[in-house]
C-alpha positions as CSV (number, residue, x, y, z in Angstrom):
1,M,-110.0,11.8,50.4
2,K,-106.7,10.5,48.9
3,S,-104.0,9.0,51.3
4,K,-101.0,11.1,51.3
5,L,-99.1,8.5,49.4
6,E,-101.9,9.0,46.2
7,Q,-101.0,12.6,46.8
8,S,-97.2,12.2,46.6
9,S,-97.5,9.7,43.8
10,E,-99.7,12.6,41.9
11,L,-96.9,15.3,42.4
12,L,-94.3,12.8,41.3
13,E,-96.0,12.1,37.9
14,T,-96.1,15.9,37.3
15,S,-92.2,16.6,38.6
16,A,-90.7,13.4,36.7
17,A,-90.0,15.6,33.8
18,L,-87.4,17.4,35.8
19,L,-85.7,14.5,37.6
20,R,-83.1,12.5,36.3
21,C,-81.4,9.2,37.1
22,P,-78.6,9.2,39.9
23,I,-77.1,6.2,38.3
24,C,-77.1,6.8,34.5
25,T,-78.2,10.6,34.5
26,S,-80.6,9.7,31.8
27,G,-84.2,11.1,32.1
28,V,-86.9,9.3,33.8
29,T,-90.5,8.6,33.5
30,F,-93.4,7.8,35.7
31,R,-94.7,4.5,36.0
32,A,-97.8,4.0,38.2
33,P,-98.6,3.4,40.6
34,R,-95.4,5.4,42.3
35,S,-92.2,4.5,40.6
36,L,-89.6,6.3,38.4
37,V,-87.7,4.5,35.5
38,C,-85.1,5.7,33.4
39,S,-84.1,4.4,29.9
40,Q,-81.4,2.1,31.4
41,N,-84.1,0.4,33.6
42,H,-83.0,1.9,36.7
43,S,-85.8,2.0,38.8
44,F,-86.9,3.9,42.0
45,D,-89.9,3.7,44.2
46,L,-91.7,6.3,46.3
47,A,-91.6,5.0,50.0
48,K,-94.8,4.7,51.9
49,P,-94.2,8.2,54.0
50,G,-94.1,9.9,50.4
51,Y,-90.3,10.6,49.5
52,L,-87.8,9.1,47.1
53,F,-84.6,7.4,47.9
54,L,-82.3,8.5,45.2
55,L,-78.5,7.6,46.1
56,R,-76.6,4.9,44.3
57,H,-75.8,3.3,47.7
58,A,-77.3,2.6,51.2
59,A,-77.8,5.5,53.3
60,K,-74.9,5.9,55.8
61,P,-75.5,6.4,59.4
62,T,-75.3,9.8,60.7
63,K,-75.4,12.1,63.8
64,Y,-78.7,13.6,62.1
65,D,-81.5,11.8,63.3
66,Q,-85.4,11.6,64.2
67,L,-84.8,13.5,67.4
68,L,-82.2,16.2,66.1
69,F,-84.8,16.6,63.1
70,E,-87.9,16.8,65.4
71,A,-85.9,19.5,67.7
72,R,-84.9,21.5,64.8
73,K,-88.4,21.9,63.4
74,R,-89.7,23.2,66.9
75,F,-86.9,25.5,67.0
76,I,-87.6,26.8,63.4
77,M,-91.3,27.4,64.3
78,T,-90.3,29.7,67.4
79,G,-89.3,32.0,64.7
80,F,-85.5,32.6,65.5
81,F,-84.4,32.3,61.5
82,Q,-87.8,34.3,60.6
83,E,-85.6,37.7,59.5
84,T,-83.5,35.8,57.2
85,M,-86.0,33.7,55.7
86,E,-88.1,36.9,55.0
87,A,-85.0,38.3,53.3
88,V,-84.7,35.0,51.3
89,L,-88.2,35.4,50.5
90,A,-87.9,39.1,49.2
91,Q,-84.9,37.9,46.8
92,V,-87.2,35.2,45.3
93,E,-90.4,37.4,45.1
94,A,-88.4,40.1,42.9
95,L,-87.7,37.5,40.3
96,E,-89.6,38.5,37.1
97,K,-91.0,35.1,36.4
98,K,-94.6,33.7,36.5
99,E,-93.7,30.1,37.3
100,L,-90.9,29.0,39.5
101,V,-89.0,25.8,40.1
102,L,-87.4,26.0,43.6
103,F,-84.8,23.3,45.0
104,D,-83.7,23.3,48.7
105,A,-80.2,21.8,48.8
106,G,-79.7,20.4,51.9
107,S,-83.3,20.8,53.0
108,G,-83.3,18.5,56.3
109,E,-86.6,18.4,57.7
110,G,-88.0,20.9,55.2
111,S,-89.5,23.8,57.2
112,H,-87.6,26.6,55.2
113,L,-88.6,25.0,51.7
114,A,-92.2,24.9,52.7
115,Y,-92.2,28.4,54.3
116,L,-91.3,29.8,50.9
117,T,-93.7,27.6,48.8
118,E,-96.3,28.8,51.3
119,Q,-95.5,32.5,50.9
120,L,-94.9,32.3,47.4
121,E,-98.0,30.2,46.8
122,K,-99.3,29.8,42.9
123,K,-96.2,31.4,41.8
124,V,-94.2,28.4,42.7
125,S,-94.8,25.4,39.8
126,L,-92.3,22.9,41.3
127,A,-90.5,22.5,44.5
128,F,-87.7,19.9,45.3
129,G,-86.1,19.1,48.5
130,F,-83.1,17.0,48.9
131,D,-80.7,16.1,51.7
132,L,-78.3,13.1,52.5
133,A,-80.2,12.5,56.0
134,K,-82.9,10.0,55.5
135,E,-84.5,11.0,58.9
136,G,-84.9,14.5,57.9
137,I,-86.3,13.9,54.4
138,R,-88.7,11.3,56.2
139,Q,-90.1,13.9,58.5
140,A,-90.4,16.3,55.6
141,A,-92.4,14.3,53.8
142,R,-94.7,13.2,56.8
143,D,-95.3,17.1,57.4
144,F,-95.2,19.3,54.4
145,S,-97.1,18.0,51.3
146,G,-96.8,19.7,47.7
147,I,-92.9,19.0,47.3
148,T,-91.2,16.3,46.2
149,W,-88.7,15.2,48.8
150,G,-85.9,13.0,48.2
151,V,-82.6,11.4,49.9
152,A,-80.1,12.3,47.4
153,D,-76.5,13.6,47.1
154,L,-76.0,17.0,46.2
155,A,-72.5,16.5,44.4
156,N,-74.8,14.0,42.0
157,C,-78.0,15.8,42.0
158,P,-81.1,14.0,40.4
159,L,-82.4,17.1,38.7
160,Q,-82.1,17.7,35.1
161,T,-79.7,20.7,33.6
162,G,-80.9,24.1,33.4
163,R,-84.2,23.9,34.8
164,V,-84.3,25.1,38.4
165,D,-85.0,29.0,38.9
166,V,-83.9,29.3,42.4
167,I,-81.7,27.1,44.7
168,L,-81.7,27.7,48.5
169,N,-78.4,26.3,50.2
170,M,-78.8,27.5,53.8
171,L,-76.2,26.5,56.7
172,S,-75.0,23.6,54.5
173,P,-72.3,22.3,52.4
174,A,-72.5,23.6,48.5
175,S,-71.7,21.7,45.2
176,Y,-71.1,24.5,43.1
177,D,-70.5,23.0,39.8
178,E,-73.7,21.0,40.3
179,F,-75.8,24.1,41.3
180,S,-74.3,26.0,38.1
181,R,-75.5,22.9,36.0
182,L,-79.1,23.2,38.0
183,L,-80.0,26.7,37.4
184,S,-81.5,28.3,34.5
185,R,-79.9,31.1,32.8
186,E,-81.4,33.6,34.9
187,G,-81.7,31.6,38.1
188,L,-80.6,32.6,41.4
189,L,-78.4,30.5,44.4
190,I,-79.4,31.8,47.4
191,K,-76.6,30.7,50.0
192,V,-77.3,31.6,53.9
193,I,-73.8,31.3,56.0
194,P,-73.2,31.7,59.6
195,E,-71.4,35.1,60.5
196,A,-69.0,35.3,63.2
197,D,-71.4,36.0,66.0
198,Y,-73.8,33.4,65.0
199,L,-74.8,31.3,68.3
200,Q,-71.5,32.8,69.9
201,E,-73.1,32.1,73.5
202,L,-72.8,28.5,73.0
203,R,-69.3,29.0,71.8
204,R,-68.0,30.6,74.6
205,F,-69.8,28.7,77.2
206,F,-68.5,25.2,75.9
207,Y,-65.2,26.0,74.2
208,Q,-61.9,27.3,75.7
209,D,-59.8,27.2,72.7
210,E,-59.8,28.5,69.1
211,R,-63.7,27.3,68.5
212,Q,-64.7,30.2,70.7
213,T,-64.5,32.5,67.5
214,Y,-65.5,31.6,63.9
215,S,-64.8,33.1,60.3
216,N,-66.8,32.3,57.4
217,E,-64.5,33.9,54.6
218,A,-63.2,30.8,53.2
219,V,-66.9,29.8,52.6
220,A,-67.7,33.0,51.1
221,N,-64.6,33.1,49.0
222,R,-65.8,29.9,47.6
223,F,-69.2,31.2,46.5
224,Y,-67.4,34.3,44.9
225,E,-65.1,32.1,42.8
226,H,-68.1,30.4,41.5
227,F,-70.9,32.9,40.9
228,D,-71.7,36.4,40.4
229,V,-72.6,38.0,43.3
230,V,-75.9,40.1,42.7
231,Y,-77.1,40.8,46.5
232,E,-75.5,40.4,49.9
233,K,-76.7,41.3,53.4
234,R,-75.8,40.6,57.0
235,I,-78.4,39.8,59.4
236,T,-77.7,40.3,63.2
237,K,-80.2,40.2,66.0
238,Q,-80.0,38.8,69.5
239,K,-83.2,36.9,70.7
240,T,-84.5,35.4,74.0
241,L,-85.0,32.0,74.4
242,Q,-87.2,29.9,76.8
243,K,-85.6,26.8,78.5
244,D,-87.3,24.4,76.0
245,E,-86.1,26.4,73.2
246,Q,-82.6,26.3,74.5
247,M,-83.0,22.6,74.9
248,D,-84.2,22.2,71.0
249,L,-81.4,24.4,69.9
250,L,-78.8,22.1,71.8
251,A,-80.0,19.2,70.3
252,M,-80.1,20.5,66.5
253,T,-77.0,22.5,66.4
254,P,-73.7,20.5,65.3
255,L,-72.2,22.7,68.1
256,G,-73.8,20.3,70.7
257,F,-72.6,17.1,68.8
258,Q,-69.5,16.6,71.0
259,I,-70.8,18.2,74.3
260,P,-71.4,16.1,77.2
261,V,-75.0,15.9,78.7
262,E,-73.8,17.5,81.9
263,K,-72.2,20.4,80.1
264,K,-75.5,21.2,78.3
265,A,-77.2,20.7,81.6
266,A,-75.0,23.4,83.1
267,F,-75.6,25.8,80.2
268,L,-79.8,25.6,80.8
269,E,-78.7,26.3,84.5
270,N,-76.1,29.1,84.0
271,G,-75.9,29.9,80.4
272,S,-77.5,33.3,78.4
273,D,-81.1,32.8,77.5
274,Q,-79.7,35.8,74.8
275,I,-78.6,33.8,71.8
276,T,-77.4,35.8,68.6
277,L,-78.6,35.3,65.2
278,D,-75.7,36.3,62.7
279,H,-76.2,35.3,59.1
280,R,-75.0,36.5,55.8
281,I,-77.1,35.9,52.9
282,I,-75.3,35.9,49.5
283,V,-77.3,35.7,46.3
284,G,-75.5,34.9,43.1
285,K,-76.1,34.1,39.1
286,K,-73.9,31.7,37.0
287,K,-70.9,33.4,35.6
288,A,-71.3,34.7,32.1
289,E,-68.7,31.8,30.9
290,A,-70.6,29.3,33.0
């Protein structure tokens, strides 16, 4: 039986044609046993866990650590985002194309992209998940095979122009110029953004200022400026969480980054076990002049 690294290496050989050098933007070729090399001799090796490091500089430390991504995966596995992901899946399934290239821009620990590739099965020819957070990509490579994972800058994406059919950008910053470059002529950008009531129970418990409320209109307007909208939907649902699920939510959401441990404990003791899912899904295509 082939090792995880051998499997990742074989996948890298297949996916190399869609990748490009993040330093000089030239194409790359696969060099056995597990490297990519461009025409300017820049080289990138597959790390032992099975992912690529595609930054031009060392990764900066962030608050997105291993514990956060472990908590995020457990929380996603509860099905909290299920309605959102089912709506996303329906949009991808509606594409009239036999083989798809998927790209999760800001993939984190990989659960959402893994869900799509599993549901779409043989319709996906290649899938890529990139994120700046090394710990998230390391975990994604550990947990999900059949996908090319990489630590990469979304503003300098190491993918070839016009080769991606679906970009997923879920609760993550966008780089619209790059997304437009990457998408094929009929490709879709699917962006998921938080609506006003998303996790409102946490904001109301922890904050007594303007952070109690949230508006995504500026985020949505940036999408509208760059892409033509072909579908839009708001999904709102209140869900009951067990204590361990609440703990994982507090560990994974940026809302909890600045909250002292005592206040988190107070929420677990006295806060609501009803937590609101409230997302807007916006699907767009490149503008005609793009």
